[in-house]
C-alpha positions in Angstrom: 72.7 125.3 127.1 76.4 126.0 127.4 78.9 124.7 124.8 80.3 122.5 127.6 77.1 120.4 127.3 77.0 120.4 123.5 78.5 116.9 123.2 77.1 114.0 125.3 79.2 110.9 126.0 77.8 107.7 127.4 79.5 104.3 127.5 77.7 101.1 128.3 77.8 97.5 127.1 80.8 98.1 125.0 79.3 101.0 123.1 80.3 104.6 123.4 77.4 106.8 122.3 78.4 110.3 121.3 75.6 112.8 120.7 75.8 116.2 119.3 73.6 118.1 121.8 72.6 121.5 120.5 69.1 120.6 119.3 67.8 124.2 119.5 70.6 125.1 116.9 70.2 122.0 114.9 73.5 120.7 116.2 75.5 123.3 114.4 79.1 123.1 115.4 81.0 125.8 117.3 84.7 125.6 117.8 84.2 124.3 121.3 81.7 121.8 120.2 84.3 120.4 117.7 86.9 120.3 120.5 84.6 118.4 122.7 83.6 116.0 119.9 87.3 115.3 119.2 87.9 114.7 122.9 85.0 112.3 123.0 86.2 110.4 120.0 89.7 110.1 121.5 88.2 109.0 124.7 86.4 106.2 122.9 89.4 105.3 121.0 91.5 104.9 124.2 88.9 103.0 126.2 89.6 99.3 126.0 86.0 98.6 127.3 84.6 100.4 124.3 84.3 98.1 121.3 82.1 100.2 119.0 81.1 103.8 118.6 77.7 105.4 117.9 77.5 109.0 116.7 74.1 110.8 116.4 72.5 114.1 117.0 69.8 115.3 119.4 66.5 116.6 118.3 65.6 117.0 114.6 69.0 117.3 113.0 72.1 115.2 112.8 74.3 118.3 112.2 73.3 121.3 110.1 76.8 122.5 109.6 79.0 125.1 111.4 77.5 127.7 113.7 77.6 130.6 111.2 77.2 133.3 113.9 80.4 132.2 115.5 82.1 131.6 112.1 81.2 135.1 111.1 82.8 136.5 114.2 85.9 134.4 113.5 86.1 135.7 110.0 86.0 139.2 111.3 89.0 138.2 113.5 90.9 137.1 110.4 90.3 133.4 111.0 89.0 131.8 107.8 87.4 128.5 106.8 90.8 126.8 106.3 91.9 127.6 109.8 88.9 126.0 111.4 89.0 122.9 109.1 92.7 122.3 109.7 92.5 122.9 113.5 89.3 121.1 114.3 87.3 119.5 111.5 90.0 117.4 109.9 91.3 115.9 113.2 87.7 114.9 113.9 87.3 113.0 110.6 90.8 111.5 110.7 90.1 110.3 114.3 87.0 108.6 113.0 88.7 107.1 110.0 91.6 105.7 112.2 89.3 104.5 114.9 90.3 100.8 115.6 86.7 100.1 116.4 83.6 100.2 114.2 81.8 103.5 114.0 78.0 103.8 113.3 76.4 107.0 112.4 72.6 107.3 113.2 71.5 110.1 110.9 68.3 111.4 112.5 67.8 114.5 110.4 69.7 116.7 108.0 73.5 116.2 107.7 74.8 119.3 105.9 78.0 120.4 104.3 81.2 119.6 106.1 79.3 117.9 108.8 77.9 115.4 106.4 81.5 114.3 106.3 81.1 113.2 109.9 78.5 110.6 108.7 80.6 109.7 105.7 83.6 108.9 107.9 81.6 106.4 109.8 81.8 102.7 108.8 78.1 102.2 108.6 75.3 104.8 108.3 71.7 104.2 109.4 69.2 106.9 108.6 65.7 107.9 109.6 63.1 108.3 107.0 63.0 112.1 106.5 66.7 112.6 107.0 68.7 114.1 104.2 72.2 114.9 103.1 73.0 118.4 101.8 76.4 119.3 100.3 76.2 123.0 99.5 79.9 123.6 99.0 79.5 124.6 95.4 76.6 127.0 96.2 78.9 128.8 98.7 81.9 128.9 96.4 83.9 126.4 98.4 85.8 123.2 97.8 84.7 120.1 99.7 86.4 119.5 103.0 86.1 117.2 106.0 87.3 114.3 103.9 84.2 114.4 101.7 86.1 114.3 98.4 87.8 111.2 99.6 84.9 109.3 101.3 82.0 110.2 99.1 83.3 108.7 95.8 84.2 105.5 97.6 80.7 105.3 99.0 78.5 106.1 96.0 80.9 106.2 93.0 82.5 109.0 91.2 79.5 110.0 89.0 77.0 110.2 91.9 79.6 112.0 94.1 80.1 114.7 91.4 76.2 115.0 91.0 75.9 115.6 94.8 78.8 118.0 94.9 78.2 120.1 91.8 74.4 120.3 91.9 74.2 120.7 95.7 70.7 119.2 95.8 69.4 117.5 98.9 69.6 113.7 98.9 66.8 112.1 100.8 67.3 109.1 103.1 65.5 106.9 100.5 67.7 108.1 97.7 70.8 107.6 99.9 69.8 104.0 100.4 69.3 103.5 96.7 72.9 104.8 95.9 74.5 103.0 98.7 75.2 106.0 100.9 73.4 104.5 103.9 73.0 100.8 104.8 69.5 101.0 106.2 66.5 103.5 106.5 64.1 103.1 109.4 61.2 105.0 110.8 62.3 107.9 112.9 60.8 106.4 116.1 62.8 103.2 115.4 66.2 104.9 114.7 67.6 105.0 118.3 66.8 101.4 118.9 68.0 100.2 115.5 71.3 102.0 115.6 72.0 100.9 119.1 71.2 97.3 118.3 73.6 97.5 115.4 76.4 99.0 117.6 75.8 96.3 120.2 76.1 93.6 117.6 79.5 95.1 116.4 80.6 95.5 120.0 80.2 91.8 120.5 82.1 91.0 117.4 85.8 90.6 116.4 87.1 94.2 116.9 90.5 93.5 115.6 89.2 92.0 112.4 86.7 94.9 112.0 89.6 97.3 112.3 91.4 95.5 109.5 88.3 95.6 107.3 87.4 99.3 107.8 90.6 101.2 108.3 91.9 103.2 105.3 95.7 102.8 104.9 96.0 106.2 103.3 94.1 107.9 106.0 95.9 106.0 108.7 99.2 107.3 107.2 98.0 110.8 107.7 96.3 112.2 104.6 93.9 114.9 105.8 93.1 116.5 102.5 89.4 117.2 101.7 
């Protein structure tokens, strides 16, 4: 599959469904995939017929992080983590945070590292049983990026956020539900239907009011720090 096909966009019944589509690579993100994801989010933002956005992954993973083969090549070219985050990852998360329409993340499998930040930037998260969240920044000697240090404490509280970031242990879907990181856990075979039903419900609701409820003034003002 070419990177041109690595993000699918479908709009119907007021819902834009954006699917990370590299299942054979566990939906790891290349630079081009990130560019396509950003374009898809901007397309949903600008389409008046779209009233809710659903983000998910194809196959067994939501998103297992960056494509490290490509990233290694970029490092050899003198392009570091910060370059990629500033140029691609932060704009994606900020676009989600500033989206004037509710965003639902359907977490079908592992959501790892910076790319767990994609799920955290959504307004609602629904997870399949067996999904997990893995924040391995500390294990790699990195600081948190992709808005994680902003979104995570506000989702689960400072103490649990520090536990996830410092210990870098996988958080199961069931544990995520217990600590308030996700709104709902369903059987894997029910996830697509449950997530779309939720997105359709939001699409039929008061979008302007939803925007006022969910948008972060600080992020809307342009704060893109990790």
